[in-house]
Steps between C-alpha positions, in 0.01 A plus 500: 500500500157652436482872568137512599485861389148603393629821339695323227363531146526128430176422682297709256686394184334183375698298247330521163585143403707356218236561236443863595861625506527597135702810595763277660506264204598796278810582707813457281762244595875509556738205504716467808870423465541241773860533609660291778467796734121501459467211746164401352519141616127438456552537124862396446505205742134391547595166654713653777416511870482879480242488221296253702492745793352766274231248402430458870472879542264509205281239661492685832417832330212339310362387833520859629332624184210264561463546875613861559454668160872568474596611148754780547827415668787717625840334489763666718792426731646644816823610331642519144643199315280243673353370174162670484522585128613148413210367700257736328616392153478129577167531675347700214623236255352220711164672541475581127517131403648558155260789435182311598441743788499878493779609734649850521837562664542866600854631544418722793858563614530847346833564669702201375297303247663177382231286333551620141876459543451145631283426198743655255249766388558867415371761740159648414232722654295332769347542846676831576365663183151366569503646851642835386290561188196278540572303181322163488737247665378222268633700204848478654487131593657222291440127479831326570575200284568213544407541867135584443447779756449874446747763627443863594853631526605764752573766241687812603368732768557873446415580860546325835405127456388470862266799463357341185417172674337685789292725277134462413603392150596151619148371588366658179761311297425176683130532426590494129719194543333264746180409310701372203719241669460191716815591686687826541845468661695805619879478526559778749810649662621336823349630824828653617578786463203613284127522576389416144410138584265614777316734262455208260401260775201717586376459143543123460323196636801329656875531557771245424821551697812344349769402755842384388669239718828621645445856370181652643566643851251352744427834665412662167283201397306532827468874439368426151225284648407781737481751215299275266275360770482132589153456352 
């Protein structure tokens, strides 16, 4: 759902275009080890019903990009273990179209990051270090092969992760990121019990709430809509 928040940095960060993103093209690559636990059905089982649903999401997001200038997307859930990180990985893969599109997946769950583990990659510096020291986030990003998207890992926060995400360093970091990619997807912590997702939601164009059938408590899902805003 679109945030409609005029204070977000996305509105002033115009995408440079494929031909103007030389800095992104120089980002080194890493090869993911796609284990059964990765659940990357869009890549491992492209003919499945699940993969087709991600194609549908991609189509809908493109419509939002054209009509509402949506390019940065927060992916969260009401509670843990509802599948938000799996959704973020598959959606980033779908949007990247085998590397034809510039898509950055940001591991913004600084408390319990899982993306690099799901991809079978070693832990490296990432978003936390960029927020704490001001280092260029693009220098910490990696292109993930054979999936075709770019990943800015969570890294390791020395201080309080929630304080980091609510600091003035976050919009500064986003200003360095947003002009270089067609899509920037943030895999954030769940809305309960932390406030991290709300801090990120204020900086992105739209929010995507993942609800797991038979697992997500209805009351907490309704509360999540209240917190994010139904727009």
